[in-house]
C-alpha positions in Angstrom: 159.4 60.5 69.7 157.9 62.5 72.3 155.5 60.6 74.9 152.9 62.3 77.0 153.7 61.3 80.4 150.3 59.6 81.0 151.1 57.3 77.8 154.7 56.6 78.9 153.2 55.6 82.2 150.7 53.0 80.4 153.7 51.5 78.4 155.6 51.0 81.2 152.7 49.3 82.9 152.3 46.8 80.1 156.4 46.2 80.1 156.8 48.2 77.0 158.9 51.6 76.0 159.0 54.2 73.1 161.5 51.8 71.5 160.0 48.9 71.6 156.8 48.7 69.3 153.9 46.5 70.6 152.2 44.0 68.7 148.5 43.1 68.5 147.5 41.9 72.1 149.7 44.5 73.9 148.0 47.6 70.9 144.6 46.2 72.6 145.6 46.0 76.1 147.2 49.7 75.4 143.5 51.0 74.2 141.9 48.9 76.9 144.0 50.9 79.4 143.3 54.6 77.6 139.9 54.0 77.8 139.8 53.5 81.3 142.4 56.1 81.8 140.3 58.8 79.5 136.7 57.3 81.5 138.7 58.6 84.2 139.5 62.1 83.5 136.0 62.7 82.3 134.7 61.5 85.6 137.0 64.0 87.3 136.1 66.7 84.8 132.4 66.4 85.6 133.1 66.2 89.2 135.0 69.4 89.0 132.4 70.8 87.0 129.6 69.7 89.0 131.7 71.6 92.2 132.2 74.6 89.8 128.6 74.7 89.3 127.5 74.2 93.1 130.5 76.9 94.0 128.8 79.3 91.2 125.3 78.8 92.7 126.6 79.6 95.7 128.4 82.6 95.3 125.4 84.3 93.4 123.1 83.4 96.3 125.5 85.1 98.9 125.4 88.0 96.4 122.2 88.5 96.2 121.2 88.3 99.7 124.4 90.6 100.3 122.3 92.7 97.6 119.0 92.8 99.3 121.0 93.5 102.6 122.4 96.7 101.3 118.9 97.5 99.8 117.1 96.8 102.8 119.6 99.6 105.0 119.6 102.1 102.0 115.7 101.7 102.1 115.8 102.2 106.2 118.5 104.7 105.7 116.2 106.8 103.5 113.1 106.9 105.5 114.5 108.2 108.2 114.5 112.2 108.5 117.8 111.9 110.9 121.0 113.0 109.0 123.4 109.8 108.8 126.4 108.4 107.3 127.7 105.0 107.7 131.1 104.5 107.5 133.5 101.1 107.9 136.2 100.9 110.8 138.6 103.0 108.1 136.4 106.0 108.0 135.2 105.6 104.7 131.7 106.4 103.3 129.4 103.4 102.8 125.9 104.8 102.6 124.2 108.6 103.7 120.9 108.8 104.1 118.6 111.9 102.4 118.9 114.1 105.2 122.7 113.2 105.1 123.1 114.3 101.6 121.2 117.8 102.3 123.3 119.1 104.9 126.6 118.3 103.5 126.0 119.0 100.1 127.6 116.2 98.8 125.7 113.0 96.8 126.5 109.3 98.2 128.4 108.7 95.3 130.7 111.3 95.6 131.6 109.9 99.4 132.2 106.4 98.0 135.4 104.7 99.2 136.2 108.2 100.1 137.6 109.3 104.2 134.8 111.7 105.5 136.9 113.0 108.5 139.1 115.0 106.5 136.5 116.3 104.0 134.5 117.3 106.5 136.9 119.0 108.2 136.8 116.5 111.5 139.9 115.1 111.1 141.5 116.9 114.3 138.9 115.4 116.4 140.8 111.8 115.4 143.7 110.8 117.6 147.2 108.9 115.8 145.4 105.5 115.6 142.1 106.8 113.5 138.3 105.7 114.0 139.4 102.8 115.7 141.8 104.3 118.8 138.8 106.7 119.0 136.0 104.1 119.5 138.6 101.8 121.1 135.9 101.9 124.0 133.2 100.5 121.4 130.9 103.1 122.9 129.5 106.2 121.7 131.4 109.2 121.0 129.3 112.8 121.2 131.0 116.0 120.5 130.0 119.5 119.0 132.2 120.3 116.3 132.1 123.0 113.3 131.0 121.2 110.1 133.0 121.9 106.8 130.2 121.5 104.4 129.2 122.3 100.4 127.1 125.2 101.9 129.5 126.5 104.5 130.8 126.1 108.0 128.0 125.2 110.5 128.5 124.3 114.0 126.9 120.8 114.8 126.7 118.1 117.6 128.0 114.4 116.1 127.4 111.5 117.4 129.4 107.9 116.8 127.7 104.5 117.1 130.2 101.9 117.0 129.2 99.1 115.2 130.4 95.9 116.9 130.7 92.1 115.7 132.8 89.7 118.1 134.0 92.8 120.0 135.6 94.0 117.1 134.7 97.4 115.6 133.5 96.8 112.1 132.7 100.8 111.6 130.5 103.3 113.0 127.2 105.2 112.0 127.7 109.4 112.1 124.6 111.3 112.9 124.3 114.8 113.1 122.1 116.5 115.1 121.6 120.3 116.2 124.6 121.3 118.8 123.7 121.8 122.5 122.1 125.2 123.7 124.4 127.7 125.0 123.2 127.9 128.7 122.2 131.5 129.7 124.8 134.1 130.9 124.7 134.9 135.1 123.5 138.1 135.5 126.5 140.5 135.8 127.6 141.5 139.2 128.6 145.3 139.8 131.8 145.5 140.8 133.2 147.6 144.1 135.6 151.0 143.4 138.5 148.9 144.5 137.7 146.1 141.9 137.7 148.3 138.9 140.3 148.2 136.5 141.0 151.0 134.4 140.8 150.5 130.9 143.7 152.3 128.6 142.2 155.0 126.5 144.1 153.7 123.3 142.3 150.5 123.6 140.1 149.7 121.0 137.7 146.4 120.3 136.8 146.1 117.0 133.4 144.5 116.0 133.4 141.7 114.3 132.6 141.8 110.2 129.0 140.8 109.9 128.7 137.1 108.8 127.0 136.6 105.7 124.4 134.1 105.8 124.8 130.3 104.6 123.3 129.5 101.4 120.2 128.0 101.6 119.8 124.1 101.2 118.5 123.0 97.9 114.5 122.1 98.2 114.0 118.6 96.8 112.0 118.2 94.1 108.4 116.4 93.9 108.0 113.3 93.0 105.7 112.0 90.0 103.3 110.0 91.5 101.0 108.0 89.1 97.7 107.4 91.4 95.9 104.0 89.9 92.6 103.9 92.5 89.0 102.6 91.0 87.8 103.4 94.5 86.6 107.4 94.3 86.4 108.4 97.7 89.6 106.9 98.5 91.5 108.3 95.7 89.9 112.1 96.9 91.8 111.1 100.1 95.0 110.4 98.1 95.1 112.9 96.2 94.5 115.3 99.1 97.8 113.8 101.1 99.9 113.6 98.3 99.6 117.3 97.3 100.1 118.3 100.8 103.1 116.6 100.3 103.4 118.8 97.1 103.8 115.6 95.0 103.0 116.0 91.3 100.3 113.4 90.5 98.3 112.4 88.2 95.2 109.9 88.8 93.5 107.0 86.3 91.3 104.3 87.2 91.6 102.0 84.9 94.8 99.8 84.8 95.1 100.0 80.8 94.9 104.0 81.4 97.6 103.7 84.1 99.8 101.8 81.8 99.0 104.1 78.8 100.5 107.0 81.1 103.3 105.2 81.9 104.8 104.9 78.4 104.1 108.4 77.7 105.8 110.4 81.0 108.0 108.8 83.5 107.3 108.7 87.1 109.5 108.1 90.4 106.7 106.1 92.3 102.9 103.9 91.2 100.8 103.5 93.8 98.1 100.9 92.7 95.0 99.6 94.1 94.7 95.8 94.0 92.1 95.4 91.8 91.7 98.5 89.7 89.3 98.2 86.4 90.4 96.3 83.5 92.9 94.0 85.4 94.4 93.0 88.5 97.1 95.4 89.9 100.3 92.5 89.8 99.6 92.1 86.4 100.1 95.6 85.7 103.2 95.6 87.7 104.4 92.5 86.0 103.6 94.5 82.8 106.0 97.9 83.7 108.9 95.7 84.9 108.9 94.1 81.2 109.8 97.4 79.7 113.1 97.8 78.0 113.5 101.3 78.2 115.2 101.7 81.1 112.8 103.6 83.4 112.1 101.8 87.3 109.1 103.1 88.7 108.8 102.3 92.8 105.6 100.3 92.8 103.5 101.0 96.0 100.4 98.0 96.2 97.3 99.0 98.8 95.7 96.5 99.6 93.8 95.9 103.2 95.8 94.5 105.5 94.2 91.5 106.3 93.3 90.3 102.8 96.7 90.8 101.6 96.8 86.8 100.6 99.4 86.7 97.4 102.1 88.9 99.3 104.9 86.6 97.8 103.4 86.6 94.3 103.2 90.1 94.3 106.7 90.5 95.6 107.8 87.9 92.4 105.8 90.4 90.0 108.1 93.2 90.4 105.9 95.0 93.3 108.3 97.1 95.7 105.5 97.7 98.7 102.9 97.1 100.0 100.5 100.2 101.7 97.6 99.5 103.9 93.8 100.5 103.4 92.8 102.5 105.0 95.5 105.0 104.2 97.7 105.8 107.1 99.4 109.3 106.2 102.4 108.8 108.4 102.9 105.2 106.2 102.4 106.9 103.2 105.1 109.8 103.9 107.8 107.0 104.9 106.7 104.5 101.7 107.7 107.9 99.5 110.7 108.4 101.5 111.8 105.0 100.2 110.9 105.5 96.7 112.9 108.9 96.8 115.9 107.2 97.8 115.5 103.8 95.8 115.0 106.9 93.0 118.2 108.6 93.6 120.6 105.8 94.1 119.1 104.2 90.5 120.1 107.7 88.7 123.4 107.5 90.1 124.2 104.0 89.7 122.7 103.7 85.8 123.0 107.1 84.1 121.5 105.4 80.9 118.0 105.0 83.0 115.3 107.6 82.0 115.8 111.1 83.4 113.2 113.0 85.1 111.6 115.6 83.8 113.0 118.7 85.3 111.3 120.6 88.0 
């Protein structure tokens, strides 16, 4: 007979083995020991399960924190007007700003996990030790280089800003700008007769062939914006600003009309006042976030800064950002830049989302 090692241990504890059958008293004692051992196993299993549950919650919490941090960095990159690429210590792309995508002609998902220096023709500035060796002084490096983009080769000033943690290089921020201006040449000085050197008559200098102008950078498509505002004067000011920024706008006064417009077409961003006609803007956002079609417009709630009492409730309902009343044009432009960056990343990460209409 083959017995489990735990059962064998219990039998030996009672002075029995598999060859010697137990009597009634021994059977009773064996059942008591088995019951105690089973209860102990159950307690151990429950402790292990609780530990795994706690660990799982910690991992989920950490993942959410990291996701939020990445979203913050993505939003920050989307709102700046500089061409930036965030690299890890091996020179692989992590994030890229919208201006960076326009400059080099590559989208963020095309660069993800790839070494940027060889792709852009910058590997010649790297020493043998790579990026770590180049930035070993943990100080910014700035150089004028030809940049190989999808639009052609462009002369660019490259700045590498090291990212440091505990005196260790964890990555760098690659920033592109216009190259330094060429200093004006000095006035030529007439040479004396003795300094003149005769030029051979057969030496002919061919002019450089004309270079074709670089192709124009692709123009960003206008955002499709839904404006829900009951105040007529404020709505007119918003419409003027949005049209000046060359965005396409649909304006409604009531929350119900805004909900109907949302279901009829795609919007990249929704600008909603705190209390439109019908029901509150937070309630409208909550209804939109329950949509199962896959659309995710960037929802901006417009409120007086001093009256923003329920910010937590609004964020929990799905509001992405706030816009102060009265209108600040610069703040509106920044919010819409973030909206563009969020939509761009969502469309790349989730291709099944509702696609925006063609411009």
